C-alpha positions in Angstrom: -9.3 -9.3 5.1 -6.3 -10.2 7.3 -2.8 -10.7 5.7 0.4 -11.9 7.4 3.4 -9.5 6.9 6.4 -11.4 5.6 8.8 -8.5 5.5 8.9 -4.9 6.6 11.3 -2.2 5.3 11.4 1.6 5.5 12.6 3.5 2.4 13.2 7.2 1.6 11.1 8.0 -1.5 9.3 11.4 -1.8 7.2 10.6 -4.9 6.1 7.3 -3.5 5.1 8.9 -0.2 3.2 11.7 -2.0 1.3 9.2 -4.2 0.3 7.1 -1.3 -0.9 10.1 0.7 -3.1 11.2 -2.2 -4.6 7.7 -2.4 -5.7 8.0 1.2 -7.5 11.3 0.8 -11.1 10.6 0.0 -11.6 14.1 -1.4 -8.9 13.5 -4.0 -9.7 10.0 -5.2 -13.5 10.4 -5.2 -13.6 12.6 -8.3 -11.1 10.5 -10.3 -12.0 7.9 -12.9 -11.6 4.3 -11.9 -9.2 3.6 -14.8 -6.9 6.5 -13.7 -6.9 5.3 -10.1 -6.1 1.7 -11.1 -3.2 2.9 -13.3 -1.8 5.0 -10.5 -2.3 2.1 -8.0 -0.4 -0.3 -10.3 2.5 2.2 -10.8 2.8 2.7 -7.0 2.7 -1.1 -6.5 5.4 -1.6 -9.1 7.7 0.9 -7.3 7.1 -0.7 -3.9 7.8 -4.1 -5.4 11.1 -2.8 -6.8 12.2 -1.6 -3.4 11.5 -5.1 -1.9 12.5 -7.1 -5.0 9.4 -9.3 -4.9 6.4 -10.3 -6.9 4.2 -10.4 -3.8 1.8 -7.7 -2.8 3.5 -4.8 -1.0 1.5 -2.3 1.1 3.0 1.2 1.5 2.4 3.3 4.6 3.4 6.9 4.2 5.4 8.2 7.2 7.2 11.5 8.1 9.3 13.4 5.6 10.0 11.2 2.7 9.7 7.9 4.6 7.5 5.0 3.5 7.1 1.8 5.4 6.7 -1.2 3.0 4.9 -4.3 4.2 5.2 -7.4 2.1 2.4 -9.9 2.3 2.1 -13.4 0.9 -0.2 -12.5 -2.0 0.8 -12.4 -5.6 -2.4 -10.9 -7.0 -2.5 -7.1 -7.3 -5.3 -5.8 -5.0 -6.0 -2.2 -6.0 -7.8 0.4 -3.9 -7.1 -0.9 -0.4 -5.8 0.8 2.7 -4.6 -0.6 6.0 -7.3 -0.5 8.6 -5.4 -2.2 11.4 -2.0 -3.6 12.3 -1.8 -6.4 14.9 1.4 -8.0 16.4 1.2 -11.5 17.8 3.5 -14.3 18.7 3.2 -15.4 15.0 4.3 -12.0 13.7 2.6 -8.9 12.3 -0.8 -9.0 10.5 -2.6 -6.2 8.7 -6.3 -5.8 8.0 -7.0 -4.3 4.6 -10.1 -2.2 3.9 -11.5 -1.5 0.4 -11.4 2.2 -0.6 -14.6 3.0 -2.4 -13.7 4.8 -5.5 -17.2 5.2 -7.0 
């Protein structure tokens, strides 16, 4: 699914970065219960939304050190267990393609 990026911001947040990196490691999330993963996803989403002060969906991309790039998309429904598959820049702006992370 393609989503248009409304806003982008880079923040310094070690715990957020570490949590996002864990969610991208298949060996880590494969052995976890869906309920635990959903709770962690919701907590990470809440922290990202606080940084951007929005109710929209915010996608976090872990960077170097304690850096996290936050991408706000025009979507108010929380979409757990997704990762960015592709980022495209066009004349209309940035778009991201999300891919479902299979947790079970």
